[in-house]
All heavy atoms as a GROMACS GRO file, in nm:
protein
  625
    1MET      N    1   0.085  -0.118   0.000
    1MET     CA    2   0.000   0.000   0.000
    1MET      C    3   0.089   0.124   0.000
    1MET      O    4   0.173   0.140   0.088
    1MET     CB    5  -0.090  -0.005   0.123
    1MET     CG    6  -0.151   0.125   0.161
    1MET     SD    7  -0.265   0.122   0.301
    1MET     CE    8  -0.167   0.056   0.431
    2HIS      N    9   0.074   0.208  -0.099
    2HIS     CA   10   0.150   0.332  -0.107
    2HIS      C   11   0.068   0.444  -0.046
    2HIS      O   12  -0.050   0.460  -0.076
    2HIS     CB   13   0.185   0.363  -0.253
    2HIS     CG   14   0.294   0.463  -0.263
    2HIS    ND1   15   0.426   0.430  -0.250
    2HIS    CD2   16   0.291   0.597  -0.282
    2HIS    CE1   17   0.500   0.539  -0.262
    2HIS    NE2   18   0.420   0.642  -0.280
    3LEU      N   19   0.130   0.522   0.041
    3LEU     CA   20   0.063   0.635   0.105
    3LEU      C   21   0.134   0.765   0.068
    3LEU      O   22   0.256   0.766   0.047
    3LEU     CB   23   0.063   0.618   0.257
    3LEU     CG   24  -0.009   0.494   0.311
    3LEU    CD1   25   0.004   0.488   0.462
    3LEU    CD2   26  -0.154   0.495   0.270
    4TYR      N   27   0.057   0.871   0.063
    4TYR     CA   28   0.107   1.002   0.022
    4TYR      C   29   0.077   1.105   0.130
    4TYR      O   30  -0.034   1.109   0.182
    4TYR     CB   31   0.040   1.046  -0.108
    4TYR     CG   32   0.047   0.942  -0.216
    4TYR    CD1   33  -0.054   0.847  -0.231
    4TYR    CD2   34   0.155   0.938  -0.304
    4TYR    CE1   35  -0.048   0.751  -0.330
    4TYR    CE2   36   0.162   0.841  -0.403
    4TYR     CZ   37   0.061   0.748  -0.416
    4TYR     OH   38   0.067   0.652  -0.514
    5PRO      N   39   0.173   1.195   0.162
    5PRO     CA   40   0.143   1.302   0.258
    5PRO      C   41   0.034   1.393   0.202
    5PRO      O   42   0.032   1.423   0.083
    5PRO     CB   43   0.275   1.379   0.270
    5PRO     CG   44   0.379   1.298   0.202
    5PRO     CD   45   0.310   1.203   0.111
    6ALA      N   46  -0.057   1.434   0.290
    6ALA     CA   47  -0.166   1.522   0.248
    6ALA      C   48  -0.200   1.616   0.363
    6ALA      O   49  -0.201   1.576   0.479
    6ALA     CB   50  -0.289   1.441   0.208
    7ALA      N   51  -0.229   1.741   0.328
    7ALA     CA   52  -0.260   1.843   0.429
    7ALA      C   53  -0.411   1.863   0.442
    7ALA      O   54  -0.485   1.846   0.346
    7ALA     CB   55  -0.195   1.975   0.389
    8LEU      N   56  -0.451   1.899   0.561
    8LEU     CA   57  -0.589   1.934   0.589
    8LEU      C   58  -0.588   2.062   0.671
    8LEU      O   59  -0.523   2.069   0.776
    8LEU     CB   60  -0.658   1.822   0.667
    8LEU     CG   61  -0.804   1.844   0.702
    8LEU    CD1   62  -0.890   1.844   0.576
    8LEU    CD2   63  -0.852   1.737   0.797
    9LYS      N   64  -0.657   2.165   0.621
    9LYS     CA   65  -0.663   2.292   0.694
    9LYS      C   66  -0.770   2.280   0.803
    9LYS      O   67  -0.881   2.236   0.777
    9LYS     CB   68  -0.694   2.406   0.600
    9LYS     CG   69  -0.580   2.434   0.504
    9LYS     CD   70  -0.601   2.564   0.429
    9LYS     CE   71  -0.493   2.579   0.326
    9LYS     NZ   72  -0.384   2.658   0.372
   10THR      N   73  -0.733   2.322   0.925
   10THR     CA   74  -0.825   2.320   1.038
   10THR      C   75  -0.830   2.460   1.098
   10THR      O   76  -0.753   2.548   1.058
   10THR     CB   77  -0.779   2.219   1.146
   10THR    OG1   78  -0.659   2.269   1.207
   10THR    CG2   79  -0.753   2.082   1.087
   11VAL      N   80  -0.915   2.480   1.195
   11VAL     CA   81  -0.924   2.611   1.260
   11VAL      C   82  -0.796   2.642   1.338
   11VAL      O   83  -0.766   2.757   1.365
   11VAL     CB   84  -1.047   2.622   1.352
   11VAL    CG1   85  -1.175   2.619   1.271
   11VAL    CG2   86  -1.047   2.516   1.458
   12THR      N   87  -0.721   2.539   1.376
   12THR     CA   88  -0.597   2.560   1.451
   12THR      C   89  -0.474   2.560   1.361
   12THR      O   90  -0.362   2.570   1.410
   12THR     CB   91  -0.581   2.453   1.560
   12THR    OG1   92  -0.580   2.324   1.498
   12THR    CG2   93  -0.692   2.462   1.661
   13GLY      N   94  -0.493   2.545   1.230
   13GLY     CA   95  -0.380   2.544   1.136
   13GLY      C   96  -0.383   2.422   1.048
   13GLY      O   97  -0.475   2.341   1.052
   14THR      N   98  -0.282   2.405   0.968
   14THR     CA   99  -0.273   2.293   0.876
   14THR      C  100  -0.213   2.173   0.947
   14THR      O  101  -0.111   2.185   1.015
   14THR     CB  102  -0.187   2.330   0.754
   14THR    OG1  103  -0.247   2.443   0.689
   14THR    CG2  104  -0.177   2.215   0.656
   15LYS      N  105  -0.275   2.058   0.931
   15LYS     CA  106  -0.225   1.932   0.984
   15LYS      C  107  -0.202   1.836   0.869
   15LYS      O  108  -0.273   1.838   0.768
   15LYS     CB  109  -0.324   1.870   1.084
   15LYS     CG  110  -0.343   1.954   1.208
   15LYS     CD  111  -0.216   1.963   1.288
   15LYS     CE  112  -0.232   2.049   1.412
   15LYS     NZ  113  -0.107   2.076   1.478
   16TRP      N  114  -0.102   1.751   0.885
   16TRP     CA  115  -0.064   1.656   0.781
   16TRP      C  116  -0.093   1.513   0.825
   16TRP      O  117  -0.077   1.478   0.941
   16TRP     CB  118   0.085   1.669   0.751
   16TRP     CG  119   0.117   1.794   0.676
   16TRP    CD1  120   0.138   1.918   0.728
   16TRP    CD2  121   0.129   1.807   0.535
   16TRP    NE1  122   0.162   2.008   0.627
   16TRP    CE2  123   0.158   1.941   0.508
   16TRP    CE3  124   0.120   1.717   0.429
   16TRP    CZ2  125   0.176   1.989   0.378
   16TRP    CZ3  126   0.139   1.764   0.301
   16TRP    CH2  127   0.167   1.898   0.277
   17GLY      N  128  -0.137   1.434   0.729
   17GLY     CA  129  -0.158   1.292   0.747
   17GLY      C  130  -0.119   1.222   0.618
   17GLY      O  131  -0.048   1.279   0.536
   18TYR      N  132  -0.171   1.102   0.597
   18TYR     CA  133  -0.136   1.026   0.477
   18TYR      C  134  -0.262   0.968   0.414
   18TYR      O  135  -0.349   0.915   0.484
   18TYR     CB  136  -0.040   0.913   0.513
   18TYR     CG  137   0.096   0.965   0.552
   18TYR    CD1  138   0.123   1.000   0.684
   18TYR    CD2  139   0.195   0.985   0.458
   18TYR    CE1  140   0.248   1.050   0.720
   18TYR    CE2  141   0.319   1.035   0.492
   18TYR     CZ  142   0.345   1.067   0.624
   18TYR     OH  143   0.467   1.118   0.658
   19ILE      N  144  -0.270   0.982   0.281
   19ILE     CA  145  -0.383   0.929   0.205
   19ILE      C  146  -0.336   0.814   0.116
   19ILE      O  147  -0.218   0.803   0.083
   19ILE     CB  148  -0.449   1.039   0.118
   19ILE    CG1  149  -0.347   1.101   0.020
   19ILE    CG2  150  -0.514   1.146   0.205
   19ILE    CD1  151  -0.409   1.198  -0.081
   20ASN      N  152  -0.434   0.732   0.074
   20ASN     CA  153  -0.404   0.626  -0.022
   20ASN      C  154  -0.428   0.679  -0.164
   20ASN      O  155  -0.458   0.796  -0.182
   20ASN     CB  156  -0.487   0.501   0.008
   20ASN     CG  157  -0.637   0.524  -0.006
   20ASN    OD1  158  -0.683   0.624  -0.061
   20ASN    ND2  159  -0.714   0.429   0.044
   21LYS      N  160  -0.416   0.592  -0.261
   21LYS     CA  161  -0.430   0.634  -0.402
   21LYS      C  162  -0.570   0.684  -0.434
   21LYS      O  163  -0.589   0.757  -0.531
   21LYS     CB  164  -0.390   0.521  -0.496
   21LYS     CG  165  -0.478   0.398  -0.489
   21LYS     CD  166  -0.430   0.291  -0.584
   21LYS     CE  167  -0.509   0.165  -0.572
   21LYS     NZ  168  -0.641   0.167  -0.624
   22ASP      N  169  -0.669   0.648  -0.353
   22ASP     CA  170  -0.806   0.693  -0.375
   22ASP      C  171  -0.836   0.826  -0.305
   22ASP      O  172  -0.947   0.878  -0.316
   22ASP     CB  173  -0.905   0.587  -0.327
   22ASP     CG  174  -0.890   0.456  -0.403
   22ASP    OD1  175  -0.866   0.462  -0.526
   22ASP    OD2  176  -0.901   0.349  -0.341
   23GLY      N  177  -0.740   0.879  -0.231
   23GLY     CA  178  -0.759   1.007  -0.163
   23GLY      C  179  -0.819   0.996  -0.024
   23GLY      O  180  -0.852   1.098   0.037
   24ALA      N  181  -0.831   0.875   0.029
   24ALA     CA  182  -0.886   0.856   0.163
   24ALA      C  183  -0.773   0.861   0.266
   24ALA      O  184  -0.667   0.802   0.246
   24ALA     CB  185  -0.957   0.721   0.172
   25PHE      N  186  -0.798   0.933   0.376
   25PHE     CA  187  -0.697   0.938   0.481
   25PHE      C  188  -0.685   0.801   0.547
   25PHE      O  189  -0.782   0.745   0.595
   25PHE     CB  190  -0.731   1.044   0.586
   25PHE     CG  191  -0.684   1.181   0.548
   25PHE    CD1  192  -0.771   1.274   0.496
   25PHE    CD2  193  -0.550   1.216   0.564
   25PHE    CE1  194  -0.728   1.400   0.460
   25PHE    CE2  195  -0.505   1.342   0.528
   25PHE     CZ  196  -0.594   1.435   0.476
   26ILE      N  197  -0.564   0.748   0.548
   26ILE     CA  198  -0.533   0.622   0.615
   26ILE      C  199  -0.469   0.651   0.751
   26ILE      O  200  -0.495   0.582   0.848
   26ILE     CB  201  -0.438   0.536   0.528
   26ILE    CG1  202  -0.502   0.510   0.390
   26ILE    CG2  203  -0.401   0.407   0.598
   26ILE    CD1  204  -0.636   0.439   0.395
   27ILE      N  205  -0.386   0.754   0.755
   27ILE     CA  206  -0.329   0.804   0.881
   27ILE      C  207  -0.382   0.945   0.898
   27ILE      O  208  -0.356   1.031   0.814
   27ILE     CB  209  -0.175   0.800   0.880
   27ILE    CG1  210  -0.126   0.657   0.858
   27ILE    CG2  211  -0.120   0.860   1.009
   27ILE    CD1  212   0.024   0.644   0.843
   28LYS      N  213  -0.462   0.966   1.002
   28LYS     CA  214  -0.534   1.093   1.017
   28LYS      C  215  -0.439   1.212   1.026
   28LYS      O  216  -0.327   1.200   1.076
   28LYS     CB  217  -0.626   1.088   1.138
   28LYS     CG  218  -0.556   1.090   1.269
   28LYS     CD  219  -0.655   1.092   1.384
   28LYS     CE  220  -0.578   1.108   1.515
   28LYS     NZ  221  -0.662   1.140   1.626
   29PRO      N  222  -0.484   1.328   0.980
   29PRO     CA  223  -0.402   1.450   0.986
   29PRO      C  224  -0.380   1.491   1.132
   29PRO      O  225  -0.475   1.522   1.203
   29PRO     CB  226  -0.486   1.554   0.913
   29PRO     CG  227  -0.583   1.477   0.832
   29PRO     CD  228  -0.608   1.350   0.907
   30GLN      N  229  -0.256   1.484   1.176
   30GLN     CA  230  -0.223   1.514   1.315
   30GLN      C  231  -0.083   1.572   1.331
   30GLN      O  232  -0.044   1.612   1.439
   30GLN     CB  233  -0.236   1.387   1.400
   30GLN     CG  234  -0.147   1.275   1.350
   30GLN     CD  235  -0.175   1.144   1.416
   30GLN    OE1  236  -0.168   1.135   1.539
   30GLN    NE2  237  -0.212   1.043   1.339
   31TYR      N  238  -0.009   1.578   1.222
   31TYR     CA  239   0.130   1.622   1.226
   31TYR      C  240   0.144   1.762   1.171
   31TYR      O  241   0.068   1.804   1.084
   31TYR     CB  242   0.219   1.525   1.148
   31TYR     CG  243   0.203   1.382   1.192
   31TYR    CD1  244   0.140   1.289   1.110
   31TYR    CD2  245   0.247   1.341   1.316
   31TYR    CE1  246   0.123   1.158   1.151
   31TYR    CE2  247   0.230   1.210   1.359
   31TYR     CZ  248   0.169   1.120   1.275
   31TYR     OH  249   0.150   0.990   1.317
   32ASP      N  250   0.246   1.833   1.219
   32ASP     CA  251   0.275   1.967   1.167
   32ASP      C  252   0.348   1.959   1.033
   32ASP      O  253   0.340   2.050   0.952
   32ASP     CB  254   0.359   2.046   1.268
   32ASP     CG  255   0.284   2.069   1.398
   32ASP    OD1  256   0.160   2.078   1.395
   32ASP    OD2  257   0.349   2.077   1.504
   33SER      N  258   0.417   1.849   1.009
   33SER     CA  259   0.475   1.820   0.878
   33SER      C  260   0.491   1.669   0.864
   33SER      O  261   0.501   1.597   0.964
   33SER     CB  262   0.610   1.891   0.857
   33SER     OG  263   0.708   1.838   0.943
   34ALA      N  264   0.491   1.623   0.740
   34ALA     CA  265   0.501   1.480   0.712
   34ALA      C  266   0.576   1.462   0.581
   34ALA      O  267   0.541   1.524   0.481
   34ALA     CB  268   0.363   1.418   0.703
   35MET      N  269   0.678   1.380   0.582
   35MET     CA  270   0.758   1.354   0.462
   35MET      C  271   0.707   1.228   0.392
   35MET      O  272   0.631   1.150   0.450
   35MET     CB  273   0.905   1.339   0.500
   35MET     CG  274   0.962   1.466   0.564
   35MET     SD  275   1.137   1.456   0.596
   35MET     CE  276   1.198   1.473   0.430
   36ASP      N  277   0.749   1.211   0.268
   36ASP     CA  278   0.714   1.090   0.193
   36ASP      C  279   0.766   0.966   0.264
   36ASP      O  280   0.869   0.970   0.332
   36ASP     CB  281   0.778   1.094   0.053
   36ASP     CG  282   0.711   1.193  -0.039
   36ASP    OD1  283   0.589   1.212  -0.027
   36ASP    OD2  284   0.782   1.251  -0.122
   37PHE      N  285   0.695   0.855   0.243
   37PHE     CA  286   0.746   0.727   0.290
   37PHE      C  287   0.867   0.690   0.206
   37PHE      O  288   0.867   0.705   0.084
   37PHE     CB  289   0.639   0.618   0.282
   37PHE     CG  290   0.550   0.617   0.402
   37PHE    CD1  291   0.430   0.686   0.401
   37PHE    CD2  292   0.586   0.548   0.517
   37PHE    CE1  293   0.348   0.687   0.513
   37PHE    CE2  294   0.504   0.548   0.629
   37PHE     CZ  295   0.386   0.618   0.627
   38GLN      N  296   0.970   0.642   0.271
   38GLN     CA  297   1.092   0.600   0.204
   38GLN      C  298   1.075   0.455   0.155
   38GLN      O  299   0.978   0.388   0.191
   38GLN     CB  300   1.210   0.610   0.301
   38GLN     CG  301   1.230   0.753   0.352
   38GLN     CD  302   1.337   0.760   0.458
   38GLN    OE1  303   1.454   0.739   0.429
   38GLN    NE2  304   1.296   0.788   0.581
   39ASP      N  305   1.170   0.408   0.078
   39ASP     CA  306   1.165   0.270   0.027
   39ASP      C  307   1.161   0.167   0.139
   39ASP      O  308   1.111   0.056   0.121
   39ASP     CB  309   1.285   0.242  -0.063
   39ASP     CG  310   1.276   0.319  -0.194
   39ASP    OD1  311   1.165   0.360  -0.234
   39ASP    OD2  312   1.382   0.338  -0.258
   40ASN      N  313   1.210   0.205   0.257
   40ASN     CA  314   1.212   0.112   0.370
   40ASN      C  315   1.078   0.108   0.445
   40ASN      O  316   1.065   0.040   0.546
   40ASN     CB  317   1.326   0.147   0.467
   40ASN     CG  318   1.314   0.288   0.522
   40ASN    OD1  319   1.211   0.353   0.511
   40ASN    ND2  320   1.422   0.337   0.581
   41GLY      N  321   0.976   0.182   0.396
   41GLY     CA  322   0.844   0.179   0.458
   41GLY      C  323   0.828   0.272   0.577
   41GLY      O  324   0.729   0.262   0.649
   42LEU      N  325   0.922   0.364   0.598
   42LEU     CA  326   0.916   0.455   0.711
   42LEU      C  327   0.909   0.600   0.663
   42LEU      O  328   0.956   0.632   0.555
   42LEU     CB  329   1.041   0.437   0.798
   42LEU     CG  330   1.063   0.297   0.853
   42LEU    CD1  331   1.195   0.289   0.929
   42LEU    CD2  332   0.948   0.253   0.941
   43ALA      N  333   0.846   0.684   0.746
   43ALA     CA  334   0.833   0.826   0.712
   43ALA      C  335   0.867   0.910   0.835
   43ALA      O  336   0.835   0.874   0.948
   43ALA     CB  337   0.692   0.859   0.665
   44ILE      N  338   0.929   1.023   0.810
   44ILE     CA  339   0.962   1.119   0.915
   44ILE      C  340   0.845   1.215   0.931
   44ILE      O  341   0.795   1.269   0.832
   44ILE     CB  342   1.091   1.195   0.880
   44ILE    CG1  343   1.207   1.097   0.867
   44ILE    CG2  344   1.120   1.304   0.984
   44ILE    CD1  345   1.331   1.157   0.804
   45VAL      N  346   0.802   1.236   1.055
   45VAL     CA  347   0.692   1.328   1.085
   45VAL      C  348   0.738   1.425   1.195
   45VAL      O  349   0.831   1.396   1.271
   45VAL     CB  350   0.564   1.254   1.130
   45VAL    CG1  351   0.509   1.170   1.016
   45VAL    CG2  352   0.589   1.168   1.252
   46GLU      N  353   0.669   1.539   1.200
   46GLU     CA  354   0.703   1.641   1.299
   46GLU      C  355   0.576   1.692   1.364
   46GLU      O  356   0.473   1.710   1.300
   46GLU     CB  357   0.777   1.757   1.231
   46GLU     CG  358   0.820   1.866   1.326
   46GLU     CD  359   0.732   1.990   1.314
   46GLU    OE1  360   0.674   2.012   1.207
   46GLU    OE2  361   0.721   2.062   1.414
   47LYS      N  362   0.585   1.710   1.496
   47LYS     CA  363   0.472   1.764   1.572
   47LYS      C  364   0.529   1.840   1.692
   47LYS      O  365   0.609   1.784   1.767
   47LYS     CB  366   0.381   1.650   1.619
   47LYS     CG  367   0.254   1.693   1.684
   47LYS     CD  368   0.168   1.572   1.715
   47LYS     CE  369   0.034   1.610   1.768
   47LYS     NZ  370  -0.049   1.490   1.796
   48GLY      N  371   0.491   1.966   1.704
   48GLY     CA  372   0.538   2.047   1.816
   48GLY      C  373   0.689   2.065   1.816
   48GLY      O  374   0.752   2.063   1.923
   49ASN      N  375   0.748   2.081   1.698
   49ASN     CA  376   0.893   2.099   1.682
   49ASN      C  377   0.976   1.978   1.723
   49ASN      O  378   1.096   1.990   1.747
   49ASN     CB  379   0.942   2.224   1.756
   49ASN     CG  380   0.886   2.350   1.696
   49ASN    OD1  381   0.877   2.364   1.575
   49ASN    ND2  382   0.846   2.442   1.781
   50LEU      N  383   0.914   1.862   1.732
   50LEU     CA  384   0.986   1.737   1.759
   50LEU      C  385   0.960   1.640   1.644
   50LEU      O  386   0.850   1.634   1.591
   50LEU     CB  387   0.941   1.676   1.891
   50LEU     CG  388   0.972   1.757   2.015
   50LEU    CD1  389   0.911   1.692   2.138
   50LEU    CD2  390   1.122   1.774   2.034
   51TYR      N  391   1.063   1.564   1.609
   51TYR     CA  392   1.055   1.471   1.496
   51TYR      C  393   1.059   1.327   1.543
   51TYR      O  394   1.123   1.294   1.644
   51TYR     CB  395   1.172   1.495   1.400
   51TYR     CG  396   1.159   1.625   1.325
   51TYR    CD1  397   1.199   1.745   1.383
   51TYR    CD2  398   1.105   1.629   1.198
   51TYR    CE1  399   1.186   1.865   1.316
   51TYR    CE2  400   1.092   1.748   1.129
   51TYR     CZ  401   1.133   1.866   1.189
   51TYR     OH  402   1.120   1.983   1.122
   52GLY      N  403   0.990   1.242   1.468
   52GLY     CA  404   0.990   1.098   1.492
   52GLY      C  405   0.975   1.026   1.360
   52GLY      O  406   0.968   1.088   1.254
   53VAL      N  407   0.965   0.894   1.367
   53VAL     CA  408   0.952   0.811   1.248
   53VAL      C  409   0.835   0.715   1.269
   53VAL      O  410   0.824   0.651   1.374
   53VAL     CB  411   1.082   0.731   1.223
   53VAL    CG1  412   1.067   0.639   1.103
   53VAL    CG2  413   1.200   0.825   1.204
   54ILE      N  414   0.747   0.707   1.167
   54ILE     CA  415   0.632   0.616   1.173
   54ILE      C  416   0.641   0.512   1.062
   54ILE      O  417   0.711   0.530   0.963
   54ILE     CB  418   0.497   0.690   1.162
   54ILE    CG1  419   0.486   0.765   1.029
   54ILE    CG2  420   0.477   0.783   1.282
   54ILE    CD1  421   0.347   0.821   1.000
   55ASP      N  422   0.567   0.401   1.082
   55ASP     CA  423   0.553   0.302   0.976
   55ASP      C  424   0.423   0.329   0.900
   55ASP      O  425   0.351   0.425   0.930
   55ASP     CB  426   0.560   0.160   1.031
   55ASP     CG  427   0.444   0.124   1.124
   55ASP    OD1  428   0.343   0.196   1.131
   55ASP    OD2  429   0.456   0.019   1.192
   56ARG      N  430   0.390   0.245   0.804
   56ARG     CA  431   0.272   0.267   0.720
   56ARG      C  432   0.138   0.248   0.793
   56ARG      O  433   0.032   0.272   0.737
   56ARG     CB  434   0.277   0.176   0.597
   56ARG     CG  435   0.390   0.215   0.504
   56ARG     CD  436   0.397   0.122   0.384
   56ARG     NE  437   0.525   0.132   0.318
   56ARG     CZ  438   0.549   0.208   0.213
   56ARG    NH1  439   0.454   0.282   0.162
   56ARG    NH2  440   0.668   0.211   0.159
   57TYR      N  441   0.144   0.205   0.918
   57TYR     CA  442   0.023   0.192   1.000
   57TYR      C  443   0.009   0.307   1.098
   57TYR      O  444  -0.084   0.310   1.178
   57TYR     CB  445   0.025   0.059   1.075
   57TYR     CG  446   0.029  -0.060   0.982
   57TYR    CD1  447   0.148  -0.126   0.956
   57TYR    CD2  448  -0.087  -0.104   0.919
   57TYR    CE1  449   0.152  -0.234   0.869
   57TYR    CE2  450  -0.083  -0.212   0.831
   57TYR     CZ  451   0.036  -0.276   0.807
   57TYR     OH  452   0.040  -0.382   0.721
   58GLY      N  453   0.106   0.402   1.092
   58GLY     CA  454   0.102   0.516   1.182
   58GLY      C  455   0.163   0.488   1.319
   58GLY      O  456   0.157   0.572   1.408
   59ARG      N  457   0.226   0.371   1.335
   59ARG     CA  458   0.291   0.337   1.462
   59ARG      C  459   0.429   0.401   1.467
   59ARG      O  460   0.502   0.398   1.368
   59ARG     CB  461   0.306   0.185   1.477
   59ARG     CG  462   0.174   0.112   1.480
   59ARG     CD  463   0.195  -0.035   1.492
   59ARG     NE  464   0.269  -0.083   1.374
   59ARG     CZ  465   0.253  -0.201   1.319
   59ARG    NH1  466   0.166  -0.286   1.369
   59ARG    NH2  467   0.324  -0.237   1.213
   60PHE      N  468   0.463   0.454   1.583
   60PHE     CA  469   0.594   0.516   1.598
   60PHE      C  470   0.703   0.410   1.610
   60PHE      O  471   0.696   0.321   1.694
   60PHE     CB  472   0.598   0.609   1.719
   60PHE     CG  473   0.541   0.744   1.689
   60PHE    CD1  474   0.410   0.773   1.720
   60PHE    CD2  475   0.618   0.840   1.626
   60PHE    CE1  476   0.356   0.897   1.690
   60PHE    CE2  477   0.565   0.964   1.595
   60PHE     CZ  478   0.434   0.993   1.628
   61ILE      N  479   0.801   0.420   1.523
   61ILE     CA  480   0.922   0.339   1.529
   61ILE      C  481   1.027   0.415   1.609
   61ILE      O  482   1.102   0.358   1.686
   61ILE     CB  483   0.973   0.306   1.387
   61ILE    CG1  484   0.865   0.237   1.304
   61ILE    CG2  485   1.101   0.225   1.391
   61ILE    CD1  486   0.808   0.110   1.365
   62VAL      N  487   1.030   0.546   1.589
   62VAL     CA  488   1.113   0.639   1.668
   62VAL      C  489   1.017   0.744   1.722
   62VAL      O  490   0.947   0.809   1.644
   62VAL     CB  491   1.222   0.705   1.580
   62VAL    CG1  492   1.300   0.808   1.659
   62VAL    CG2  493   1.315   0.599   1.519
   63PRO      N  494   1.007   0.759   1.854
   63PRO     CA  495   0.910   0.854   1.910
   63PRO      C  496   0.944   0.999   1.877
   63PRO      O  497   1.057   1.032   1.842
   63PRO     CB  498   0.919   0.829   2.061
   63PRO     CG  499   1.052   0.765   2.083
   63PRO     CD  500   1.086   0.692   1.956
   64LEU      N  501   0.844   1.085   1.892
   64LEU     CA  502   0.861   1.229   1.871
   64LEU      C  503   0.945   1.284   1.986
   64LEU      O  504   0.893   1.319   2.092
   64LEU     CB  505   0.725   1.299   1.870
   64LEU     CG  506   0.634   1.272   1.752
   64LEU    CD1  507   0.493   1.321   1.782
   64LEU    CD2  508   0.690   1.338   1.627
   65LYS      N  509   1.077   1.290   1.965
   65LYS     CA  510   1.162   1.344   2.071
   65LYS      C  511   1.290   1.409   2.020
   65LYS      O  512   1.370   1.456   2.099
   65LYS     CB  513   1.195   1.237   2.175
   65LYS     CG  514   1.282   1.124   2.126
   65LYS     CD  515   1.311   1.028   2.241
   65LYS     CE  516   1.418   0.927   2.204
   65LYS     NZ  517   1.453   0.844   2.318
   66TYR      N  518   1.309   1.415   1.889
   66TYR     CA  519   1.433   1.468   1.833
   66TYR      C  520   1.410   1.604   1.768
   66TYR      O  521   1.304   1.629   1.711
   66TYR     CB  522   1.492   1.370   1.732
   66TYR     CG  523   1.533   1.241   1.798
   66TYR    CD1  524   1.450   1.129   1.795
   66TYR    CD2  525   1.652   1.232   1.868
   66TYR    CE1  526   1.487   1.012   1.859
   66TYR    CE2  527   1.691   1.115   1.932
   66TYR     CZ  528   1.607   1.006   1.927
   66TYR     OH  529   1.643   0.890   1.991
   67SER      N  530   1.512   1.690   1.775
   67SER     CA  531   1.501   1.823   1.714
   67SER      C  532   1.515   1.816   1.562
   67SER      O  533   1.474   1.908   1.493
   67SER     CB  534   1.605   1.918   1.773
   67SER     OG  535   1.736   1.868   1.750
   68THR      N  536   1.571   1.709   1.510
   68THR     CA  537   1.580   1.687   1.365
   68THR      C  538   1.607   1.539   1.338
   68THR      O  539   1.668   1.471   1.420
   68THR     CB  540   1.690   1.775   1.301
   68THR    OG1  541   1.683   1.762   1.160
   68THR    CG2  542   1.827   1.738   1.349
   69ILE      N  543   1.559   1.493   1.227
   69ILE     CA  544   1.589   1.359   1.176
   69ILE      C  545   1.603   1.373   1.025
   69ILE      O  546   1.520   1.437   0.961
   69ILE     CB  547   1.478   1.257   1.207
   69ILE    CG1  548   1.462   1.236   1.358
   69ILE    CG2  549   1.506   1.124   1.139
   69ILE    CD1  550   1.350   1.140   1.396
   70THR      N  551   1.707   1.314   0.969
   70THR     CA  552   1.726   1.317   0.825
   70THR      C  553   1.690   1.181   0.766
   70THR      O  554   1.683   1.081   0.838
   70THR     CB  555   1.871   1.352   0.788
   70THR    OG1  556   1.959   1.256   0.846
   70THR    CG2  557   1.907   1.491   0.837
   71GLN      N  558   1.665   1.179   0.636
   71GLN     CA  559   1.630   1.054   0.570
   71GLN      C  560   1.744   0.955   0.584
   71GLN      O  561   1.860   0.992   0.594
   71GLN     CB  562   1.598   1.079   0.424
   71GLN     CG  563   1.468   1.154   0.407
   71GLN     CD  564   1.420   1.151   0.263
   71GLN    OE1  565   1.486   1.101   0.174
   71GLN    NE2  566   1.304   1.206   0.241
   72PHE      N  567   1.707   0.828   0.584
   72PHE     CA  568   1.804   0.721   0.600
   72PHE      C  569   1.764   0.607   0.508
   72PHE      O  570   1.655   0.606   0.453
   72PHE     CB  571   1.809   0.674   0.746
   72PHE     CG  572   1.673   0.656   0.805
   72PHE    CD1  573   1.607   0.535   0.797
   72PHE    CD2  574   1.609   0.762   0.867
   72PHE    CE1  575   1.481   0.519   0.850
   72PHE    CE2  576   1.482   0.747   0.921
   72PHE     CZ  577   1.418   0.624   0.912
   73SER      N  578   1.852   0.509   0.492
   73SER     CA  579   1.823   0.404   0.395
   73SER      C  580   1.832   0.264   0.452
   73SER      O  581   1.846   0.167   0.381
   73SER     CB  582   1.920   0.415   0.276
   73SER     OG  583   2.052   0.400   0.322
   74GLU      N  584   1.824   0.250   0.585
   74GLU     CA  585   1.825   0.117   0.644
   74GLU      C  586   1.694   0.046   0.614
   74GLU      O  587   1.588   0.106   0.619
   74GLU     CB  588   1.842   0.129   0.796
   74GLU     CG  589   1.964   0.207   0.838
   74GLU     CD  590   2.094   0.146   0.788
   74GLU    OE1  591   2.108   0.024   0.786
   74GLU    OE2  592   2.182   0.224   0.749
   75ASP      N  593   1.701  -0.082   0.583
   75ASP     CA  594   1.579  -0.159   0.557
   75ASP      C  595   1.506  -0.187   0.687
   75ASP      O  596   1.567  -0.209   0.791
   75ASP     CB  597   1.613  -0.292   0.489
   75ASP     CG  598   1.654  -0.272   0.346
   75ASP    OD1  599   1.615  -0.170   0.287
   75ASP    OD2  600   1.725  -0.359   0.292
   76TRP      N  601   1.374  -0.188   0.679
   76TRP     CA  602   1.288  -0.218   0.795
   76TRP      C  603   1.180  -0.314   0.746
   76TRP      O  604   1.084  -0.274   0.684
   76TRP     CB  605   1.227  -0.091   0.851
   76TRP     CG  606   1.137  -0.119   0.964
   76TRP    CD1  607   1.003  -0.140   0.958
   76TRP    CD2  608   1.172  -0.133   1.100
   76TRP    NE1  609   0.952  -0.166   1.082
   76TRP    CE2  610   1.055  -0.162   1.170
   76TRP    CE3  611   1.292  -0.127   1.170
   76TRP    CZ2  612   1.055  -0.184   1.308
   76TRP    CZ3  613   1.289  -0.146   1.306
   76TRP    CH2  614   1.172  -0.175   1.374
   77PHE      N  615   1.199  -0.440   0.771
   77PHE     CA  616   1.100  -0.542   0.731
   77PHE      C  617   1.081  -0.643   0.837
   77PHE      O  618   1.163  -0.680   0.909
   77PHE     CB  619   1.139  -0.609   0.600
   77PHE     CG  620   1.145  -0.513   0.486
   77PHE    CD1  621   1.264  -0.478   0.430
   77PHE    CD2  622   1.030  -0.457   0.434
   77PHE    CE1  623   1.271  -0.390   0.324
   77PHE    CE2  624   1.034  -0.368   0.329
   77PHE     CZ  625   1.156  -0.335   0.274
   0.00000   0.00000   0.00000
């Protein structure tokens, strides 16, 4: 399943989540920023100026606790 970052404007600002190819939100908009999923199935997200890493189910692999995270290429299967 391929997911794409998508923004939703709310009264408190823009939130990011992930949609499928049909445009349905699979991971609800809750992040301040969201990067594309990498080939390893992981994506970097940011909320409240802290960064973490999620899988395609929205589960945190790395919790929101870092001031920055850069893309990486380690396999996760």
